[in-house]
N, CA, C and O atoms as CSV, one atom per row, in Angstrom:
chain,resi,resn,atom,element,x,y,z
A,1,MET,N,N,28.585,119.781,144.314
A,1,MET,CA,C,27.159,119.257,144.477
A,1,MET,C,C,26.504,120.310,144.037
A,1,MET,O,O,26.943,121.420,144.338
A,2,TYR,N,N,25.355,120.201,143.258
A,2,TYR,CA,C,24.412,121.455,143.127
A,2,TYR,C,C,23.395,121.249,144.041
A,2,TYR,O,O,22.436,120.547,143.720
A,3,LYS,N,N,23.473,121.800,145.219
A,3,LYS,CA,C,22.667,121.757,146.195
A,3,LYS,C,C,21.437,122.251,145.865
A,3,LYS,O,O,20.429,121.746,146.358
A,4,ASN,N,N,21.357,123.429,144.882
A,4,ASN,CA,C,19.759,124.200,144.940
A,4,ASN,C,C,19.239,123.255,143.727
A,4,ASN,O,O,18.009,123.216,143.698
A,5,LEU,N,N,19.779,122.597,142.868
A,5,LEU,CA,C,19.149,121.829,141.848
A,5,LEU,C,C,18.605,120.494,142.596
A,5,LEU,O,O,17.610,119.966,142.100
A,6,ARG,N,N,19.170,119.922,143.728
A,6,ARG,CA,C,18.634,118.843,144.280
A,6,ARG,C,C,17.658,119.132,145.440
A,6,ARG,O,O,17.099,118.314,146.170
A,7,ALA,N,N,17.576,120.540,145.446
A,7,ALA,CA,C,16.380,120.889,146.809
A,7,ALA,C,C,15.166,120.967,145.822
A,7,ALA,O,O,14.102,120.354,145.906
A,8,GLU,N,N,15.588,121.900,144.826
A,8,GLU,CA,C,14.218,121.722,143.615
A,8,GLU,C,C,13.781,120.584,143.297
A,8,GLU,O,O,12.565,120.429,143.410
A,9,MET,N,N,14.542,119.524,142.845
A,9,MET,CA,C,14.160,118.335,142.593
A,9,MET,C,C,13.340,117.620,143.407
A,9,MET,O,O,12.362,116.948,143.080
A,10,ALA,N,N,13.891,117.844,144.711
A,10,ALA,CA,C,13.065,117.113,146.046
A,10,ALA,C,C,11.721,117.626,145.878
A,10,ALA,O,O,10.779,116.859,145.683
A,11,ARG,N,N,11.548,119.188,145.959
A,11,ARG,CA,C,10.301,119.814,145.963
A,11,ARG,C,C,9.498,119.531,144.978
A,11,ARG,O,O,8.298,119.609,145.241
A,12,GLU,N,N,9.830,119.192,143.804
A,12,GLU,CA,C,9.215,119.096,142.575
A,12,GLU,C,C,8.908,117.373,142.625
A,12,GLU,O,O,7.769,117.121,142.232
A,13,GLY,N,N,9.536,116.418,142.946
A,13,GLY,CA,C,9.638,115.149,142.806
A,13,GLY,C,C,10.154,114.780,141.303
A,13,GLY,O,O,9.673,113.979,140.501
A,14,ILE,N,N,11.285,115.626,141.190
A,14,ILE,CA,C,12.036,115.087,140.059
A,14,ILE,C,C,12.899,114.145,140.150
A,14,ILE,O,O,13.535,114.237,141.200
A,15,THR,N,N,13.257,113.103,139.375
A,15,THR,CA,C,14.354,112.309,140.043
A,15,THR,C,C,15.440,111.977,138.928
A,15,THR,O,O,15.027,111.908,137.770
A,16,MET,N,N,16.548,111.802,139.132
A,16,MET,CA,C,17.697,111.658,138.285
A,16,MET,C,C,17.160,110.926,137.100
A,16,MET,O,O,17.452,111.218,135.941
A,17,VAL,N,N,16.264,109.844,137.494
A,17,VAL,CA,C,16.051,109.196,136.055
A,17,VAL,C,C,15.230,109.828,135.218
A,17,VAL,O,O,15.249,109.629,134.003
A,18,ASP,N,N,14.283,110.805,135.920
A,18,ASP,CA,C,13.482,111.686,135.136
A,18,ASP,C,C,14.331,112.638,134.401
A,18,ASP,O,O,13.932,112.940,133.277
A,19,ILE,N,N,15.435,113.175,134.824
A,19,ILE,CA,C,16.376,114.050,133.748
A,19,ILE,C,C,17.323,113.262,132.875
A,19,ILE,O,O,17.809,113.740,131.850
A,20,SER,N,N,17.573,112.027,133.313
A,20,SER,CA,C,18.352,111.445,132.309
A,20,SER,C,C,17.253,110.545,131.151
A,20,SER,O,O,17.759,110.020,130.159
A,21,GLU,N,N,16.323,110.484,131.309
A,21,GLU,CA,C,15.226,110.129,130.441
A,21,GLU,C,C,15.298,111.416,129.546
A,21,GLU,O,O,15.624,111.257,128.369
A,22,PHE,N,N,14.991,112.812,130.056
A,22,PHE,CA,C,14.973,113.897,129.159
A,22,PHE,C,C,16.145,114.065,128.322
A,22,PHE,O,O,16.108,114.072,127.092
A,23,LEU,N,N,17.088,114.189,128.964
A,23,LEU,CA,C,18.539,114.357,128.175
A,23,LEU,C,C,18.886,113.218,127.208
A,23,LEU,O,O,19.684,113.389,126.286
A,24,ASN,N,N,18.246,112.011,127.447
A,24,ASN,CA,C,18.791,110.621,126.872
A,24,ASN,C,C,20.200,110.310,127.040
A,24,ASN,O,O,20.977,110.098,126.109
A,25,VAL,N,N,20.487,110.294,128.277
A,25,VAL,CA,C,21.905,110.072,128.799
A,25,VAL,C,C,21.642,109.167,129.809
A,25,VAL,O,O,20.530,109.102,130.332
A,26,ARG,N,N,22.769,108.311,130.197
A,26,ARG,CA,C,22.724,107.307,131.182
A,26,ARG,C,C,22.436,108.211,132.761
A,26,ARG,O,O,22.908,109.340,132.895
A,27,TYR,N,N,21.706,107.618,133.761
A,27,TYR,CA,C,21.325,107.884,134.963
A,27,TYR,C,C,22.981,108.143,135.738
A,27,TYR,O,O,23.344,109.126,136.384
A,28,ALA,N,N,23.681,107.026,135.437
A,28,ALA,CA,C,24.983,107.291,136.115
A,28,ALA,C,C,25.655,108.718,135.688
A,28,ALA,O,O,26.328,109.363,136.492
A,29,THR,N,N,25.406,109.162,134.315
A,29,THR,CA,C,25.778,110.415,133.839
A,29,THR,C,C,25.168,111.387,134.695
A,29,THR,O,O,25.886,112.230,135.233
A,30,VAL,N,N,23.812,111.374,134.907
A,30,VAL,CA,C,23.204,112.713,135.624
A,30,VAL,C,C,23.636,112.635,137.035
A,30,VAL,O,O,23.930,113.661,137.648
A,31,ASN,N,N,23.693,111.370,137.623
A,31,ASN,CA,C,24.125,111.314,138.973
A,31,ASN,C,C,25.338,111.774,139.198
A,31,ASN,O,O,25.488,112.220,140.335
A,32,ASP,N,N,26.496,111.830,138.321
A,32,ASP,CA,C,27.819,112.321,138.519
A,32,ASP,C,C,27.592,113.483,138.131
A,32,ASP,O,O,28.547,114.128,138.563
A,33,LYS,N,N,27.093,113.991,137.722
A,33,LYS,CA,C,27.164,115.559,137.320
A,33,LYS,C,C,26.151,116.291,138.227
A,33,LYS,O,O,26.533,117.452,138.375
A,34,VAL,N,N,25.283,116.104,138.726
A,34,VAL,CA,C,24.432,116.367,140.199
A,34,VAL,C,C,25.335,116.424,141.258
A,34,VAL,O,O,25.352,117.405,142.001
A,35,ASN,N,N,25.996,115.590,141.390
A,35,ASN,CA,C,26.910,115.374,142.766
A,35,ASN,C,C,28.152,115.941,142.520
A,35,ASN,O,O,29.006,115.748,143.385
A,36,GLY,N,N,28.479,116.647,141.467
A,36,GLY,CA,C,29.539,117.522,140.997
A,36,GLY,C,C,30.885,116.834,140.611
A,36,GLY,O,O,31.977,117.383,140.463
A,37,LYS,N,N,30.601,115.636,140.492
A,37,LYS,CA,C,31.873,114.640,139.746
A,37,LYS,C,C,32.425,115.525,138.309
A,37,LYS,O,O,33.601,115.768,138.036
A,38,TYR,N,N,31.290,115.885,137.562
A,38,TYR,CA,C,31.424,116.502,136.095
A,38,TYR,C,C,30.487,117.594,136.087
A,38,TYR,O,O,29.496,117.648,136.815
A,39,ARG,N,N,30.915,118.687,135.024
A,39,ARG,CA,C,29.934,119.499,134.962
A,39,ARG,C,C,28.786,119.458,134.041
A,39,ARG,O,O,28.799,118.675,133.092
A,40,PHE,N,N,27.777,120.262,134.261
A,40,PHE,CA,C,26.677,120.080,133.124
A,40,PHE,C,C,27.288,120.962,132.133
A,40,PHE,O,O,27.956,121.899,132.571
A,41,TYR,N,N,27.159,120.803,130.737
A,41,TYR,CA,C,27.254,121.753,129.712
A,41,TYR,C,C,26.028,122.650,129.711
A,41,TYR,O,O,25.004,122.229,130.249
A,42,TYR,N,N,26.046,123.626,129.257
A,42,TYR,CA,C,25.692,125.094,129.286
A,42,TYR,C,C,24.052,124.666,128.412
A,42,TYR,O,O,23.028,125.221,128.811
A,43,ASP,N,N,23.993,123.683,127.270
A,43,ASP,CA,C,22.874,123.416,126.576
A,43,ASP,C,C,21.863,122.574,127.680
A,43,ASP,O,O,20.663,122.792,127.841
A,44,GLU,N,N,22.643,121.615,128.347
A,44,GLU,CA,C,22.337,120.513,129.110
A,44,GLU,C,C,21.140,121.302,130.322
A,44,GLU,O,O,19.913,121.210,130.353
A,45,ALA,N,N,22.237,122.187,131.374
A,45,ALA,CA,C,21.549,123.192,132.001
A,45,ALA,C,C,20.431,123.829,131.342
A,45,ALA,O,O,19.433,123.642,132.038
A,46,LEU,N,N,20.139,124.543,130.238
A,46,LEU,CA,C,19.158,125.083,129.985
A,46,LEU,C,C,17.876,124.020,129.545
A,46,LEU,O,O,16.694,124.244,129.806
A,47,MET,N,N,18.222,123.209,129.055
A,47,MET,CA,C,17.468,122.130,128.561
A,47,MET,C,C,16.416,121.818,130.258
A,47,MET,O,O,15.196,121.894,130.405
A,48,ILE,N,N,17.340,121.521,131.139
A,48,ILE,CA,C,16.745,121.129,132.658
A,48,ILE,C,C,15.695,122.144,132.954
A,48,ILE,O,O,14.477,121.976,133.012
A,49,LYS,N,N,16.547,123.463,133.167
A,49,LYS,CA,C,15.892,124.511,133.738
A,49,LYS,C,C,14.683,124.802,132.789
A,49,LYS,O,O,13.726,124.775,133.564
A,50,LYS,N,N,14.281,125.021,131.749
A,50,LYS,CA,C,13.178,125.217,130.917
A,50,LYS,C,C,11.990,124.188,130.919
A,50,LYS,O,O,10.790,124.437,130.798
A,51,HIS,N,N,12.677,122.838,131.106
A,51,HIS,CA,C,11.387,121.749,131.137
A,51,HIS,C,C,11.228,121.824,132.593
A,51,HIS,O,O,10.178,122.346,132.967
A,52,PHE,N,N,12.039,121.417,133.494
A,52,PHE,CA,C,11.649,121.062,135.029
A,52,PHE,C,C,11.279,122.038,135.891
A,52,PHE,O,O,10.398,121.865,136.733
A,53,PHE,N,N,11.988,123.236,135.727
A,53,PHE,CA,C,12.160,124.560,136.713
A,53,PHE,C,C,12.016,125.765,135.912
A,53,PHE,O,O,12.835,126.676,136.029
A,54,PRO,N,N,10.952,125.841,135.039
A,54,PRO,CA,C,10.854,127.235,134.503
A,54,PRO,C,C,11.055,128.295,135.363
A,54,PRO,O,O,11.825,129.136,134.901
A,55,ASN,N,N,10.622,128.530,136.450
A,55,ASN,CA,C,10.391,129.474,137.578
A,55,ASN,C,C,11.649,130.030,138.096
A,55,ASN,O,O,11.737,131.189,138.501
A,56,CYS,N,N,12.824,129.018,138.076
A,56,CYS,CA,C,13.732,129.139,138.788
A,56,CYS,C,C,14.897,129.573,137.669
A,56,CYS,O,O,14.930,129.191,136.500
A,57,SER,N,N,15.989,130.606,138.430
A,57,SER,CA,C,16.783,131.017,137.697
A,57,SER,C,C,17.948,129.818,137.248
A,57,SER,O,O,18.071,128.796,137.923
A,58,LEU,N,N,18.636,130.035,136.235
A,58,LEU,CA,C,19.923,129.239,135.700
A,58,LEU,C,C,21.050,129.046,136.808
A,58,LEU,O,O,21.516,127.976,137.201
A,59,GLU,N,N,21.447,130.602,137.306
A,59,GLU,CA,C,22.172,130.792,138.439
A,59,GLU,C,C,21.838,130.068,139.294
A,59,GLU,O,O,22.548,129.069,139.403
A,60,TYR,N,N,20.837,130.175,140.132
A,60,TYR,CA,C,20.577,129.586,141.136
A,60,TYR,C,C,20.650,127.702,141.217
A,60,TYR,O,O,21.034,126.930,142.096
A,61,LEU,N,N,20.243,127.559,140.234
A,61,LEU,CA,C,19.978,126.013,140.158
A,61,LEU,C,C,21.271,125.389,139.916
A,61,LEU,O,O,21.459,124.332,140.519
A,62,PHE,N,N,22.313,125.867,139.074
A,62,PHE,CA,C,23.636,125.334,138.931
A,62,PHE,C,C,24.748,126.212,139.384
A,62,PHE,O,O,25.795,126.402,138.766
A,63,GLU,N,N,24.372,126.785,140.655
A,63,GLU,CA,C,25.632,127.378,141.535
A,63,GLU,C,C,26.242,126.209,142.373
A,63,GLU,O,O,25.615,125.504,143.164
A,64,LYS,N,N,27.234,126.142,142.145
A,64,LYS,CA,C,27.755,124.622,143.047
A,64,LYS,C,C,28.033,125.199,144.510
A,64,LYS,O,O,28.059,126.365,144.904
A,65,GLU,N,N,28.229,124.019,145.169
A,65,GLU,CA,C,28.276,124.074,146.640
A,65,GLU,C,C,28.964,125.316,146.975
A,65,GLU,O,O,28.461,126.294,147.528
A,66,ASP,N,N,30.428,125.142,146.496
A,66,ASP,CA,C,31.400,125.653,146.818
A,66,ASP,C,C,31.535,127.282,146.619
A,66,ASP,O,O,32.244,128.084,147.228
A,67,GLU,N,N,30.668,127.465,145.627
A,67,GLU,CA,C,30.313,128.842,145.060
A,67,GLU,C,C,29.379,129.854,145.961
A,67,GLU,O,O,29.545,131.072,146.039
A,68,ILE,N,N,28.586,129.255,146.479
A,68,ILE,CA,C,27.534,129.859,147.695
A,68,ILE,C,C,28.197,130.545,148.424
A,68,ILE,O,O,28.990,129.966,149.167
A,69,GLU,N,N,28.101,132.012,148.461
A,69,GLU,CA,C,28.631,132.757,149.564
A,69,GLU,C,C,27.641,132.671,150.679
A,69,GLU,O,O,26.422,132.503,150.639
A,70,THR,N,N,28.620,132.857,151.879
A,70,THR,CA,C,27.536,132.977,153.212
A,70,THR,C,C,26.720,133.956,153.717
A,70,THR,O,O,27.100,134.464,154.772
A,71,GLU,N,N,25.735,134.337,153.254
A,71,GLU,CA,C,25.031,135.665,153.332
A,71,GLU,C,C,23.779,135.104,154.421
A,71,GLU,O,O,23.451,133.961,154.742
A,72,ASP,N,N,23.299,136.341,154.788
A,72,ASP,CA,C,22.249,135.735,155.996
A,72,ASP,C,C,20.878,135.312,154.956
A,72,ASP,O,O,20.858,135.785,153.819
A,73,GLU,N,N,19.808,134.443,155.404
A,73,GLU,CA,C,19.048,134.345,154.672
A,73,GLU,C,C,18.130,135.529,154.384
A,73,GLU,O,O,17.426,135.473,153.376
A,74,SER,N,N,18.098,136.180,154.871
A,74,SER,CA,C,17.331,137.310,154.655
A,74,SER,C,C,17.553,138.629,153.739
A,74,SER,O,O,16.814,139.547,153.383
A,75,GLU,N,N,18.891,138.304,153.527
A,75,GLU,CA,C,19.318,138.894,152.254
A,75,GLU,C,C,19.497,138.080,150.818
A,75,GLU,O,O,19.921,138.748,149.875
A,76,GLN,N,N,19.278,137.050,150.653
A,76,GLN,CA,C,19.482,136.053,149.646
A,76,GLN,C,C,18.162,136.463,148.612
A,76,GLN,O,O,16.984,136.570,148.954
A,77,GLN,N,N,18.613,136.614,147.546
A,77,GLN,CA,C,17.611,136.883,146.581
A,77,GLN,C,C,16.624,135.728,146.305
A,77,GLN,O,O,16.863,134.557,146.602
A,78,VAL,N,N,15.370,136.209,145.647
A,78,VAL,CA,C,14.602,135.391,145.490
A,78,VAL,C,C,14.680,134.696,143.993
A,78,VAL,O,O,14.586,135.432,143.011
A,79,VAL,N,N,14.823,133.514,143.857
A,79,VAL,CA,C,15.440,133.073,142.610
A,79,VAL,C,C,14.466,132.195,141.844
A,79,VAL,O,O,14.516,132.055,140.622
A,80,CYS,N,N,13.519,131.574,142.694
A,80,CYS,CA,C,12.475,130.396,141.989
A,80,CYS,C,C,11.129,131.350,142.256
A,80,CYS,O,O,11.129,132.018,143.290
A,81,LEU,N,N,10.077,131.427,141.430
A,81,LEU,CA,C,8.787,131.978,141.686
A,81,LEU,C,C,7.865,131.084,141.812
A,81,LEU,O,O,6.703,131.424,142.035
C-alpha cells in the first residue's frame, strides 16, 4: 500500500475517482494500485505527482509501506512543502 499517497489524497480531498478520471483508467485499476496489488508505472506516478501533488516528492508519494524505514519522526525528511 502507498500509505503516503493515501495520506496526501486525504489531506487534499483527492479521490481515487479523481485519479482514475485523470489517468483515463478504471476506478478498480487505481484502487488496486493504491492498495499495492499492482504497481504504478513511472509515467502514471509522475503525472499524478505533477497534477495533484506538485509540492511532494515522487519518492515520498510512492514509497511502499514495506519500504518505509523505522525512523524517529524528528529525523524524517520534509517531503511536501
